[in-house]
N, C-alpha and C positions, 0 to 999 in steps of 0.2 A: 548746879552749884559748884562754884570754883573751891576748887585745894591746889595745896602745895603744898608736900609731905617732905621734909629731910629727913636725910639719915645720914648715918655711916659716923657720926663724931662719936667721942670719947677718949679715954687717958692715954697720953704716947709722952714718949721719953723726949728730951731734944734729940733733934737729927734722925726722930722718926720720921714717919708718912700714914698718912690717913688720905681716903677716898671720899667725898660728901656726897649724898646723889640726894635729888629733887624731883621728885612724879607730879608732873603736872595734871589735870580734869577742871572739867569744866570748863572749857575757853578751845580756840583754837590755835595751838601751843605754836606750830609752824610760822605763824604772824608774827607772833613777839618775842621785844629781846630777851633773852636771859642772865640775870645781875645775881653775882653773891655778893652780899655785904656782912658786916662782922661789926659788933659792940662788946667792945672791952668792958668790965666793970668800974664804972663811973666816967667812962667816956663815951664822945658822941655813935651814932653807927654813920660807919665810912665804908667806901665803894672798893669790893676787893677784886673783881672782876667782871668783866661784861661780853656779850656777844649777840650780835645784831642779830634779828630772827633767819638771814639765810647762811647764816655760821662763818660769814667773812671775818673781817679784822677784828680778834681781839683788842683791849682794853685792858689794863692791869693798874693796880696800888704800886706807887716805887716801892713800897717794902716788903712788895710778896714778888716782882719781875725776879723770870728765870727760878722758881722757886715753887710757882702753884700754874698751874693749864686750867682753864675753864674747856668743857668741852659739854656736845650737846648731840641727844640721838631723837628726830622726830620721829621714829617710826614709834617708841618706846616713849614718848614726853617725858625727857625725862633731860636734866640737865646735871653735867657733873663737876666738879673742883677737887682736884690733885695736886694733893698739898704737900710737899718735899722738904726736907730739910728745916723741919719743923722748930721754933724756937719760942720760947714760953713767952715772949711778947702776940706770938700769936691765938694765946688763949683771947677765946673768946667766944659767945652765942654767933652762929654764922645762918645769915639769913639767906632764903633765895627770894626772888624779886621778878616777875614779869610784865614786862611794860610795851605795851599799843597806844600811841597819843594818850590819851587822857586817861585810858583803863589801866590800873598801878595793884597789882596784885601781892603781897605777901604771904611768904608761911612762917609757920610758929618759930622755928630757928632749932638747931643742932649745937647743941654744947661741944665743942674740943677746948682740953685743958693738954697745956704741953709742961710736963714737970718732970721730975726724977724724984 
């Protein structure tokens, strides 16, 4: 049974930091590109960060470059999103995504709220 379980969301003040985690099970994690998406209220889901299966070149949305860092630990079957200098506009539900050719899996999301 494929599962992606996100954690680490919560309420944080502007300028603060959070670290999201996504633990995978039910598939060969090391074969999959891993991505983080987010969806703010009333907006479409957008790609935040992506890392290929080999942990090589990463990609980020322009809005988070220099503030967010994606990483993965294949031994722990986990992908992380380190978020620094958070802004109110970063408020969203953050989703973990695993992709390998036509196989495309999603977690249920974790809510991040940036507010004073």
